C-alpha positions in Angstrom: -7.6 0.1 5.9 -8.2 -3.6 5.6 -11.5 -5.5 6.1 -11.0 -8.4 7.9 -14.8 -9.6 6.8 -14.3 -8.7 3.2 -14.7 -11.1 0.4 -12.4 -9.2 -1.9 -9.3 -9.9 0.1 -7.2 -9.6 -2.8 -7.9 -6.0 -3.5 -8.1 -5.3 0.4 -4.3 -6.2 0.6 -3.6 -4.5 -3.2 -5.2 -1.3 -1.9 -3.3 -1.6 2.0 0.1 0.0 2.0 0.3 -1.2 5.5 -0.3 -4.7 4.3 2.4 -4.7 1.8 4.6 -3.1 4.5 4.4 -5.8 6.7 5.0 -8.2 3.8 8.1 -6.2 2.7 9.2 -6.1 6.4 8.7 -9.7 6.6 10.7 -10.9 3.3 13.9 -8.6 4.5 13.8 -9.6 8.0 12.1 -13.0 8.4 9.8 -14.0 11.1 9.3 -11.5 13.9 6.3 -10.3 17.1 3.7 -7.8 16.0 5.5 -5.5 18.5 8.5 -5.5 16.3 7.1 -5.0 13.2 4.8 -2.3 15.1 8.3 -0.8 16.2 9.8 -1.0 12.7 7.1 0.1 10.9 6.3 3.1 13.3 2.5 1.8 13.5 0.3 0.9 16.4 0.5 -2.7 17.5 -3.3 -3.0 16.7 -3.2 -1.8 13.2 -0.4 -4.3 12.7 -2.3 -7.2 14.6 -5.3 -6.5 12.4 -3.3 -6.9 9.1 -1.5 -9.9 10.4 -4.7 -11.7 11.0 -6.0 -10.7 7.5 -2.7 -12.0 6.2 -2.8 -15.2 8.7 -6.5 -15.8 7.5 -5.7 -15.9 3.5 -2.4 -18.2 4.3 0.2 -15.4 3.5 2.1 -16.0 6.8 1.7 -18.4 9.4 1.7 -18.0 13.4 3.8 -19.7 16.0 3.4 -19.5 19.5 6.8 -19.0 21.5 6.9 -18.3 25.3 3.4 -17.3 25.2 3.8 -14.6 22.5 2.6 -14.7 18.9 5.3 -15.1 16.5 4.8 -14.6 12.8 6.7 -15.6 9.5 6.0 -15.9 6.0 3.7 -18.7 4.9 4.4 -17.7 1.1 8.1 -18.0 -0.7 10.5 -14.8 -0.6 9.9 -14.7 -4.5 5.9 -14.4 -4.2 6.3 -11.8 -1.5 9.0 -9.6 -3.8 6.5 -9.9 -6.9 3.5 -8.7 -4.5 5.8 -5.8 -2.8 7.5 -4.9 -6.2 4.3 -4.8 -8.3 2.4 -2.6 -5.4 5.0 -0.2 -5.6 5.0 0.3 -9.4 1.4 1.0 -9.0 1.9 3.8 -6.4 4.4 5.1 -8.7 2.0 5.5 -11.1 -0.5 6.8 -9.3 1.7 9.7 -8.3 2.7 10.2 -11.8 -1.1 10.4 -12.9 -1.6 12.8 -9.1 1.0 15.0 -10.6 0.0 15.3 -14.3 -3.6 16.2 -13.1 -2.3 18.6 -11.2 -0.1 20.2 -13.6 -3.3 20.5 -15.8 -4.9 22.0 -13.0 -2.6 25.0 -12.4 -2.6 25.7 -16.6 
């Protein structure tokens, strides 16, 4: 879970799969409403709004108003978003490999 008040924002995002999922969704689909993002990622609207708030506060997304609704889009270029997403996925793959190795040692 992201901590909105955290001074370690970069670490919060790096540790939050949901933040990375939101960035990836926006990279692939462009701008959207939080309710659509929540539906597509199968998450609660409140969880998406919390993540978007942190991403907004740290200039990774931008918010505009459209017919009294909040609409979000990437504030960073797609290449930077892609690097963030790609590196997070590599970290998760390595983490899974380590867990598998530990489980293998455990069962011997």
